[in-house]
Structures are given as structure tokens and as C-alpha cells.
C-alpha positions as CSV (number, residue, x, y, z in Angstrom):
1,M,-81.1,50.2,-53.1
2,S,-79.1,53.0,-52.1
3,D,-76.9,54.5,-54.4
4,F,-74.4,53.9,-52.1
5,V,-75.3,50.0,-52.1
6,L,-74.6,50.3,-55.6
7,E,-71.5,51.8,-56.0
8,L,-70.5,49.5,-53.2
9,L,-71.4,46.1,-55.4
10,S,-70.2,47.6,-58.4
11,L,-66.1,48.4,-56.5
12,I,-67.0,44.4,-55.7
13,L,-67.6,43.1,-59.4
14,V,-64.9,45.2,-60.4
15,C,-62.4,44.0,-57.7
16,L,-63.5,40.2,-58.4
17,S,-62.9,40.6,-62.2
18,L,-59.6,41.8,-61.8
19,I,-59.1,38.7,-59.2
20,L,-59.9,36.6,-61.6
21,L,-58.3,38.0,-64.6
22,S,-55.1,38.2,-62.8
23,L,-55.7,34.2,-61.7
24,Y,-57.0,33.5,-65.5
25,G,-54.0,35.3,-66.9
26,R,-51.5,33.7,-64.8
27,K,-52.9,30.4,-65.3
28,Q,-52.2,31.4,-68.5
29,K,-49.2,32.1,-68.3
30,L,-47.9,29.1,-66.1
31,Q,-50.1,26.7,-68.7
32,N,-46.8,24.5,-68.8
33,L,-46.0,22.8,-65.4
34,P,-43.6,19.8,-66.1
35,P,-44.8,16.8,-65.9
36,G,-45.3,14.3,-63.1
37,N,-47.1,12.7,-60.4
38,M,-48.6,14.6,-57.5
39,G,-49.2,11.0,-55.7
40,W,-51.9,10.4,-52.3
41,P,-53.4,13.7,-50.6
42,F,-50.9,15.2,-48.0
43,V,-48.1,12.6,-47.9
44,G,-47.6,12.5,-52.1
45,E,-44.5,10.8,-53.1
46,T,-42.6,11.5,-50.2
47,I,-42.4,7.7,-48.4
48,G,-41.2,6.8,-51.8
49,Y,-38.6,8.9,-52.0
50,L,-37.3,8.5,-48.6
51,K,-37.2,5.1,-49.2
52,P,-33.3,3.9,-48.4
53,Y,-31.3,2.8,-51.4
54,P,-27.6,2.5,-52.3
55,A,-25.5,5.7,-51.5
56,H,-23.9,5.1,-55.2
57,T,-27.0,5.4,-57.1
58,I,-30.3,7.4,-57.3
59,G,-32.5,5.2,-56.0
60,K,-36.1,3.7,-57.9
61,Y,-37.6,6.3,-57.3
62,M,-35.6,9.2,-59.0
63,E,-34.9,6.7,-61.7
64,Q,-38.3,5.6,-62.6
65,H,-39.1,8.9,-62.5
66,I,-36.4,10.3,-65.0
67,S,-37.2,7.7,-67.1
68,K,-40.5,8.7,-67.1
69,Y,-40.2,12.4,-66.9
70,G,-37.3,13.7,-67.9
71,K,-34.7,15.5,-65.5
72,I,-37.6,18.4,-64.6
73,F,-40.8,17.0,-62.9
74,K,-43.3,17.9,-60.2
75,S,-44.3,16.2,-57.0
76,H,-45.7,16.6,-54.1
77,L,-42.8,16.5,-51.5
78,F,-42.8,17.4,-47.7
79,G,-46.4,18.3,-47.6
80,E,-45.7,20.6,-50.3
81,A,-46.0,21.2,-54.2
82,T,-42.4,20.9,-55.5
83,V,-40.7,20.5,-58.7
84,V,-37.8,18.0,-59.0
85,S,-35.1,18.6,-61.0
86,A,-32.0,16.5,-61.9
87,D,-31.1,19.1,-64.7
88,A,-27.4,20.4,-63.8
89,G,-28.2,24.0,-66.0
90,L,-31.5,24.2,-63.6
91,N,-29.6,23.0,-60.7
92,R,-27.0,25.7,-61.3
93,L,-29.5,28.2,-61.8
94,I,-31.1,27.5,-58.3
95,L,-28.3,27.4,-56.6
96,Q,-27.0,31.2,-58.2
97,N,-30.3,33.0,-57.9
98,E,-30.8,32.6,-54.0
99,G,-32.6,35.4,-52.6
100,K,-33.1,36.2,-56.4
101,L,-35.2,33.5,-57.9
102,F,-35.6,30.8,-55.2
103,E,-34.8,30.6,-51.4
104,C,-33.9,27.7,-49.1
105,S,-36.5,26.4,-47.7
106,Y,-36.2,23.4,-45.2
107,P,-38.9,21.7,-43.2
108,R,-40.0,23.6,-40.1
109,S,-38.6,20.7,-38.3
110,I,-35.2,20.7,-39.2
111,G,-35.3,24.4,-38.0
112,G,-37.1,23.5,-34.6
113,I,-33.9,20.9,-33.6
114,L,-31.0,22.9,-35.0
115,G,-32.6,26.3,-34.4
116,K,-33.7,28.9,-36.2
117,W,-30.7,31.0,-36.2
118,S,-29.1,28.0,-37.7
119,M,-27.2,28.6,-40.9
120,L,-28.8,25.7,-42.9
121,V,-32.2,27.5,-42.3
122,L,-31.3,30.9,-41.8
123,V,-32.2,33.3,-45.2
124,G,-31.0,37.0,-46.4
125,D,-29.4,39.3,-44.5
126,M,-28.8,37.4,-41.3
127,H,-27.7,34.3,-43.5
128,R,-25.1,36.5,-45.1
129,D,-24.1,37.9,-41.7
130,M,-23.5,34.6,-39.8
131,R,-21.8,33.3,-43.2
132,S,-19.4,35.9,-43.2
133,I,-18.7,35.4,-39.1
134,S,-17.8,31.7,-40.2
135,L,-16.0,32.6,-43.3
136,N,-13.8,34.9,-41.2
137,F,-13.0,32.9,-38.6
138,L,-12.0,29.6,-41.1
139,S,-9.5,31.5,-42.7
140,T,-6.9,31.1,-45.2
141,S,-4.4,32.0,-42.7
142,R,-6.1,30.1,-40.0
143,L,-6.3,26.8,-41.9
144,K,-2.7,26.6,-42.9
145,T,-1.2,27.1,-39.2
146,H,-4.0,26.9,-36.6
147,L,-6.0,24.5,-38.0
148,L,-3.7,22.7,-40.0
149,H,-1.6,21.6,-36.6
150,Q,-5.3,20.6,-34.9
151,V,-6.3,18.3,-38.0
152,Q,-2.8,16.3,-37.8
153,T,-2.9,16.1,-33.9
154,H,-6.5,14.6,-34.1
155,T,-5.5,12.3,-36.7
156,S,-2.6,10.9,-35.0
157,L,-4.9,10.5,-31.9
158,V,-7.1,8.2,-33.5
159,L,-5.2,6.6,-35.8
160,S,-2.5,5.5,-33.8
161,S,-4.8,3.4,-30.9
162,W,-5.3,1.3,-34.3
163,A,-4.1,-2.1,-33.4
164,H,-1.6,-4.0,-36.5
165,G,-4.7,-6.9,-37.0
166,S,-7.7,-5.6,-35.1
167,V,-11.2,-5.1,-37.0
168,L,-12.3,-1.4,-36.4
169,C,-15.5,-0.2,-37.5
170,A,-14.5,2.9,-39.8
171,Q,-17.7,5.1,-39.3
172,D,-17.2,5.5,-35.4
173,Q,-13.6,6.2,-35.6
174,A,-13.9,9.1,-38.5
175,K,-16.8,9.9,-36.0
176,K,-14.1,10.3,-33.0
177,F,-11.7,12.0,-34.7
178,T,-14.2,14.8,-36.4
179,F,-16.2,15.0,-33.2
180,N,-12.7,15.7,-31.1
181,L,-12.0,17.9,-33.5
182,M,-15.0,20.0,-34.2
183,A,-15.2,20.3,-30.1
184,E,-11.4,21.7,-29.9
185,H,-12.3,24.0,-32.6
186,I,-14.9,25.4,-31.5
187,M,-14.7,25.0,-27.3
188,S,-11.0,24.2,-27.0
189,L,-12.7,20.6,-25.6
190,E,-9.7,18.5,-24.8
191,P,-10.3,14.5,-26.1
192,G,-11.0,11.9,-23.4
193,K,-11.9,14.6,-20.8
194,P,-14.9,13.8,-18.8
195,E,-17.1,16.8,-20.4
196,T,-16.5,15.8,-23.6
197,E,-17.4,12.7,-23.0
198,R,-20.8,13.7,-21.8
199,L,-21.1,16.3,-24.3
200,K,-20.3,13.8,-27.3
201,K,-22.9,11.4,-25.8
202,E,-25.5,14.1,-25.9
203,Y,-25.0,14.6,-29.3
204,I,-24.8,11.3,-30.6
205,T,-28.3,11.3,-29.3
206,F,-29.0,14.5,-30.8
207,M,-27.8,13.3,-34.4
208,K,-30.3,10.4,-34.0
209,G,-33.1,12.8,-33.7
210,V,-32.0,15.1,-36.6
211,V,-32.0,12.4,-39.0
212,S,-35.4,10.8,-37.8
213,A,-39.0,11.4,-38.8
214,P,-39.7,14.7,-36.6
215,L,-42.6,13.3,-34.5
216,N,-42.4,15.3,-31.0
217,F,-43.8,12.0,-28.8
218,P,-42.7,10.7,-26.1
219,G,-40.3,7.5,-26.3
220,T,-39.5,8.9,-30.0
221,A,-36.0,9.7,-31.6
222,Y,-37.4,13.4,-31.9
223,R,-38.6,13.9,-28.7
224,R,-35.1,12.7,-27.2
225,A,-32.7,14.7,-29.7
226,L,-35.5,17.9,-28.6
227,R,-33.9,17.3,-25.1
228,S,-30.4,16.6,-25.7
229,R,-30.5,19.9,-27.8
230,S,-31.4,21.6,-24.9
231,T,-28.6,20.1,-22.8
232,I,-26.1,20.7,-25.2
233,L,-27.0,24.5,-25.2
234,K,-26.8,24.5,-21.4
235,F,-23.6,23.2,-22.0
236,I,-22.6,26.0,-24.9
237,E,-23.8,28.5,-22.2
238,T,-22.0,27.4,-19.0
239,K,-18.6,27.9,-21.1
240,M,-19.7,30.9,-22.8
241,E,-20.8,32.9,-19.2
242,E,-16.8,31.5,-18.2
243,R,-15.7,33.2,-20.8
244,I,-17.2,36.8,-20.1
245,E,-17.1,36.1,-16.3
246,R,-13.5,35.7,-16.8
247,R,-12.8,38.2,-19.3
248,S,-11.0,35.8,-21.5
249,S,-10.2,36.6,-25.1
250,N,-8.9,33.6,-25.8
251,E,-9.3,33.9,-30.1
252,Q,-8.1,30.0,-30.9
253,D,-11.8,28.8,-30.8
254,L,-14.9,29.5,-32.6
255,L,-16.6,30.4,-29.1
256,G,-13.7,33.0,-27.7
257,W,-13.5,34.1,-31.6
258,V,-17.7,34.6,-31.6
259,L,-17.6,37.1,-28.2
260,K,-14.9,39.0,-29.6
261,N,-15.8,39.6,-32.9
262,S,-19.1,39.8,-33.6
263,N,-22.5,41.5,-32.1
264,L,-24.4,38.8,-32.1
265,S,-27.0,37.8,-29.1
266,K,-26.9,34.8,-26.9
267,E,-29.2,32.8,-28.2
268,Q,-27.9,33.6,-32.1
269,I,-24.2,32.2,-30.4
270,L,-25.9,29.2,-28.9
271,D,-27.5,28.3,-32.5
272,L,-24.2,29.4,-34.6
273,V,-22.3,26.8,-32.0
274,L,-24.6,24.1,-32.3
275,S,-25.1,24.1,-36.2
276,L,-21.5,24.3,-36.8
277,L,-20.8,21.3,-34.9
278,F,-23.3,19.4,-36.0
279,A,-22.1,20.2,-39.9
280,G,-18.4,20.1,-39.4
281,H,-18.4,16.7,-37.7
282,E,-21.3,14.8,-39.4
283,T,-20.5,15.6,-43.0
284,T,-17.0,15.3,-42.9
285,S,-17.3,11.9,-40.9
286,V,-19.1,10.4,-43.8
287,A,-16.8,11.5,-46.3
288,I,-13.8,9.9,-44.5
289,A,-15.9,6.7,-43.9
290,L,-16.9,6.9,-48.0
291,A,-13.1,7.6,-49.2
292,I,-12.1,4.1,-46.7
293,Y,-14.8,2.2,-48.6
294,F,-14.3,3.3,-52.0
295,L,-10.7,2.9,-51.8
296,Q,-10.7,-0.5,-49.8
297,G,-12.3,-1.4,-53.1
298,C,-9.2,0.2,-55.4
299,P,-6.2,-1.0,-54.8
300,T,-4.6,0.7,-57.6
301,A,-6.1,4.4,-56.2
302,V,-4.5,3.5,-53.0
303,E,-1.1,2.5,-54.4
304,K,-1.0,6.4,-56.3
305,L,-1.6,7.9,-53.4
306,R,0.9,6.0,-51.5
307,E,3.4,7.0,-53.9
308,E,2.2,10.6,-53.7
309,H,2.4,10.9,-50.0
310,L,5.8,8.7,-49.2
311,D,7.2,11.4,-52.1
312,I,6.0,14.0,-49.4
313,S,7.0,12.4,-46.3
314,M,10.6,11.7,-47.8
315,A,11.3,14.9,-48.8
316,K,10.3,16.0,-45.7
317,K,13.3,14.0,-44.0
318,E,15.6,15.2,-46.7
319,T,15.4,18.9,-45.5
320,E,15.0,18.0,-41.5
321,E,12.0,20.1,-41.6
322,G,10.3,17.6,-38.7
323,A,7.4,15.2,-38.8
324,E,4.5,17.9,-38.9
325,L,3.2,18.5,-42.3
326,S,3.3,21.8,-43.9
327,W,1.0,23.9,-46.3
328,D,2.8,23.5,-48.6
329,D,2.9,19.4,-48.3
330,Y,-0.5,19.6,-48.3
331,K,-1.1,21.8,-51.4
332,K,1.3,18.6,-53.2
333,M,-1.1,16.4,-52.6
334,D,-2.9,16.5,-56.3
335,F,-4.2,13.1,-56.1
336,T,-5.8,13.0,-52.5
337,Q,-7.5,15.8,-53.9
338,C,-8.5,14.0,-57.2
339,V,-9.7,11.0,-54.7
340,I,-11.8,13.7,-52.8
341,S,-13.5,15.1,-55.6
342,E,-14.5,11.4,-56.8
343,T,-15.9,10.4,-53.2
344,L,-17.8,13.1,-52.4
345,R,-19.0,13.5,-56.6
346,L,-20.2,9.3,-55.9
347,G,-20.7,9.0,-52.4
348,N,-23.2,12.7,-52.3
349,V,-23.0,13.2,-48.7
350,V,-25.4,15.8,-49.0
351,R,-27.9,14.2,-51.7
352,F,-30.6,17.3,-52.3
353,L,-31.1,20.5,-50.9
354,H,-34.9,22.3,-50.1
355,R,-35.5,25.7,-51.7
356,K,-38.8,27.6,-52.5
357,A,-39.1,29.5,-55.8
358,L,-39.6,33.8,-55.1
359,K,-41.3,34.3,-58.4
360,D,-42.8,32.8,-61.2
361,V,-40.1,30.8,-63.2
362,R,-39.7,29.6,-66.9
363,Y,-37.1,26.8,-67.6
364,K,-36.6,25.1,-70.9
365,G,-40.4,25.5,-72.0
366,Y,-41.7,24.5,-67.6
367,D,-42.7,26.9,-65.2
368,I,-42.0,26.7,-62.0
369,P,-44.9,29.0,-60.0
370,C,-43.6,31.0,-57.0
371,G,-44.3,29.3,-54.2
372,W,-43.6,26.2,-55.2
373,K,-41.2,24.0,-53.2
374,V,-38.0,23.3,-55.5
375,L,-35.9,20.4,-54.7
376,P,-32.7,20.6,-56.7
377,V,-31.1,16.8,-56.4
378,I,-27.3,17.1,-56.4
379,A,-26.7,13.6,-56.5
380,A,-28.5,12.9,-59.5
381,V,-26.2,15.4,-61.4
382,H,-23.1,13.4,-60.0
383,L,-24.3,10.3,-61.1
384,D,-25.8,11.1,-65.1
385,P,-23.8,9.2,-67.7
386,S,-24.6,12.0,-70.5
387,L,-21.7,14.1,-67.8
388,F,-19.7,11.6,-66.2
389,D,-18.5,8.8,-68.2
390,Q,-19.5,5.7,-65.8
391,P,-20.6,7.7,-63.5
392,W,-21.5,4.3,-61.1
393,H,-17.9,3.9,-61.1
394,F,-14.7,5.2,-58.9
395,N,-12.3,6.9,-60.9
396,P,-10.2,9.4,-59.3
397,W,-8.3,10.0,-62.8
398,R,-10.9,11.9,-64.0
399,W,-10.4,14.7,-61.9
400,Q,-6.5,15.2,-63.2
401,S,-6.0,18.4,-65.0
402,R,-5.7,18.2,-68.5
403,G,-3.1,20.8,-69.3
404,G,-4.4,23.3,-67.4
405,R,-8.2,23.0,-68.5
406,V,-11.2,23.1,-66.8
407,S,-13.2,20.0,-67.3
408,N,-17.1,19.9,-68.0
409,E,-17.1,17.0,-64.7
410,T,-15.5,19.9,-62.8
411,N,-18.2,22.0,-63.6
412,N,-20.6,19.8,-62.9
413,L,-19.1,19.1,-59.4
414,M,-21.5,20.8,-56.7
415,A,-20.4,19.0,-53.5
416,F,-20.5,21.5,-51.8
417,G,-23.3,23.4,-52.8
418,G,-23.2,26.9,-54.5
419,G,-24.0,30.2,-54.8
420,P,-24.4,32.6,-51.8
421,R,-24.7,29.8,-49.8
422,L,-21.5,27.6,-50.7
423,C,-20.9,25.3,-48.1
424,A,-18.6,27.6,-45.5
425,G,-16.1,24.7,-44.3
426,S,-16.0,23.2,-47.3
427,E,-11.9,23.9,-47.0
428,L,-11.8,22.6,-43.8
429,A,-13.0,19.5,-45.0
430,K,-10.9,18.9,-47.8
431,L,-8.0,19.3,-45.1
432,E,-9.4,16.8,-43.2
433,M,-9.9,14.7,-45.4
434,A,-6.4,15.2,-47.2
435,I,-4.3,14.3,-43.9
436,F,-6.3,11.6,-42.7
437,I,-5.9,9.7,-46.0
438,H,-2.1,10.9,-45.7
439,H,-1.3,9.1,-42.2
440,L,-3.7,6.2,-43.5
441,V,-2.2,5.3,-46.6
442,L,1.1,5.7,-45.3
443,N,0.6,3.4,-41.8
444,F,-2.2,0.8,-42.8
445,R,-3.3,-1.5,-45.6
446,F,-7.4,-2.1,-45.2
447,T,-10.0,-4.0,-46.2
448,L,-13.6,-4.5,-45.7
449,A,-13.9,-7.2,-42.9
450,D,-17.8,-7.7,-42.9
451,S,-20.6,-7.1,-45.8
452,D,-20.8,-3.6,-46.0
453,Q,-22.4,-0.7,-48.0
454,A,-23.4,3.6,-48.0
455,L,-27.2,3.6,-47.9
456,A,-29.0,7.0,-48.4
457,F,-31.9,6.9,-45.5
458,P,-31.8,10.1,-47.5
459,F,-28.5,10.6,-44.7
460,V,-26.2,8.3,-46.5
461,D,-24.8,6.1,-43.3
462,F,-23.4,2.2,-43.2
463,P,-26.1,0.5,-41.5
464,K,-22.5,-2.1,-40.1
465,G,-20.6,0.9,-39.6
466,L,-18.3,-0.1,-42.3
467,P,-15.9,-2.5,-40.1
468,V,-12.7,-2.7,-41.6
469,S,-9.7,-5.1,-41.1
470,V,-6.7,-3.4,-40.7
471,T,-2.4,-4.2,-40.6
472,R,0.2,-1.9,-40.2
473,H,3.0,-1.4,-43.0
474,H,6.1,-1.9,-42.1
475,M,8.1,1.5,-41.9
476,N,12.0,1.5,-43.1
């Protein structure tokens, strides 16, 4: 055997030894994975995890696993080895260390339908840049003026159609409100116009696919949604080309603002507009429906809200400032903000997030290996009896200020995420909810017309659309 071959074999043996030592050392280093069950091959425990359950609970899967393994456990979900966290401290660590220890990692099917440039799936510098564009457009100055006016206009438009003594689908009404608002906010589309209604029809089909199983076969909701996505993008592209041809400098809507103030490509703009239409419509409409659902079961909270909003309304009449609410009026809605916080805590519009570990992480003695999926379950923190007193009860008073002190409960509210990926539209969403609640409690009594409840599929939905009976207040 030649010297060359011997040297080559020696080199290979050295390399193999180093690899084995590295693997052994890492195994020793990561010897304390969280307890848990990896379930069936490939599917793991995904089916059990996604089984529908009442939205104001954490579901049997989480209850059983937390009881058996604790608040941090391992599983196999969405096709990957996963560490599931119901631990408030670990969830905060995950959210605050985006891009350092952890990274956003949604299933490929989400990117396939929302687009590769969607803020939901982007990571790193590109996500930061897209988020910065959204935050600049949703500045406080725009919220105080243009957006505050738009929200009031669209609230009145929806509520004025509610007839005394009628039964209506509250979830559909909330969706009508948020869709029309976002359509105007993003592309200056007028409610009720044929093009707006066509877009809404396609968007409904699109949404059904977003929340369905990602089966790209003829006849499936996912396949129909992909077709609707293409139609919606063509619609947005046409609007964009019209602006470019006219050299329109209208910056009152997002499309005009992005064309004027960014260097994004056409594909990036299309995905940004679509993802913001999705985020701004779907989550806020569910939150408003949840608020109606919880409030109809808590008359004392409705009465407290009505007192607060009557005071605001009477003060406006005395100063003769006009019918429209000002930003100062909005900032007076203290108990309303408590209702919003409690609705988001108990209803959990966003129940969990998709992340992956970028490095080996050790937390409370457990090892989270690099490359593993990590699932911070926000709902489990919000419904944790060790963190919130009687967490299954709708209690807006828990959020009232206690001598200016920030409560432990406030620290554990993660309804809009946290860290570098904190929801860019959180302030707009709270504004929409507050203005809708203002006009709702001043003008209507509302009760559940048929048995219904919010279910997590895992997205939150009302199977019957939340039917409510409404009667108008007789205002003096």
C-alpha cells in the first residue's frame, strides 16, 4: 500500500474521530431534552394538537401534556421535532431573542399561500425593513387623524344597518367592518362598489384556504385559495400600474405610500399588500366578535362601558366639538382598554407561534437543540392559573391600574407577540376595537340569539357565526 493511500486513510480516520467526538460531546452537552412523547412516525402528535376545542381553554392536548410533562415538553408537530412551551419565561426569551437564539419558522404551506415576501414568514433584515415600512405608514400622527376618521366612518356604516329587533351574524358584521376599512386603508376602495365586492368574494375563498389543510389537489380549499390569491394579486397589480401610469402621489393609502416611499419590487409590494390585508382584516374581526361574545355574557361590564362612553359623548355635546370622536376622547377610554386586554387574553386570537432554535439553548435545565422547532403557546400563558386569578373568567377589572403599578398580569400579556416581531398593527387593532365598542354600547343592547361559542381549529371561529339579537337604545 502506497504512502499516499496510508496518509489518506489516516486523514479519513482522524476526521471520523473528530466527527464522532463532536457528536458525542454534543450528545453529552444536550443530554437533558424536555420530557415528552414524539408520537407516530412523521405525523407525530399533530392531529391531537390541532383537534378543535373551546377557545377560552387550552384544549385537552395541552392540558394532558402539561399535567404529565410540565410546561416545557418535547413532541413531533408539523413534521418536525418540537419543543412546546407553556412557560411564560421561556416564551418571553423566545420572542425577545428573535434572530439571535430563535427564528420565525412557519410551515412552507403558509409561505406558499401568503407569499415569500409576507411579513409573517420573512426573517432577518428583510423582515425588519418590511416591518419598518408598515410602522412608518401606521405612525401615531396618521392614527390620530386619517385612520381615526376612517375607523369611525366604517363603524357607523356597519352599525347603521342594524335594524331594531333584528338577529344578525356578529362575526360577519365584524368581518364586513374590518374588510371595508382595510380595503380603503390599503387601496382606497369604496365599500359596496362592484370591484370591492369582487375582491371580498375572492378574499373569502382565499381565507378558507389559509386556514385549511395544505392539500394542493383539485377541489380542495387550499387549491381554490391559490387561484384566488392569483386573482387578488392581479387586482392589486392593476391598481398599482394605474397609479404608476397616472403618476399619482396619493399617499393616503398604503399602496400609494409604498410606491412613493420605498424601493420595494413589484413582487414585494404585492405580497406586502396581501399580507397586510390578511393580518388587518382577519385577526381584528375575530377580536371584535370575541368582545361581543364575552360582553353579552357580562352585563356588569357592558354597564360600566356604557357609563364611560356616555360620559365621553355628553362631554362632546357640552363643548360642541361635533359628533366625531377625537384622539383625546379615545385616550379617555380606560375601561374599554381593560375590556380589549381581557378579550385578547381570554380569547387568544393568536394561540401559538412557529419558531426554530438557531443555537443550542439551555433553559431551566432543559436542552433545546439547534434546528429543532419551538412552539411558544401564548394561550397557555394567558390561561395559566398560577399567573392569572381565575383565568377562565372574563374579568376586565383585572387590568385596572393599581396606583400606577404595572401588574404581573400585564407583564404576561403577549396578545400581540413581542420583541422585534411585535405586531406592527397592534395600535390600529386596539383603536378599531375601542371605536366599535363605543358605538355598540351607546346604541344597542345585544344578546346571544342561539347557542354558539368560540372554537379553536386552531384558528378561532364561531361555528354558527355568533348570532345576536339587537335592540336599539332610546337615546334622549
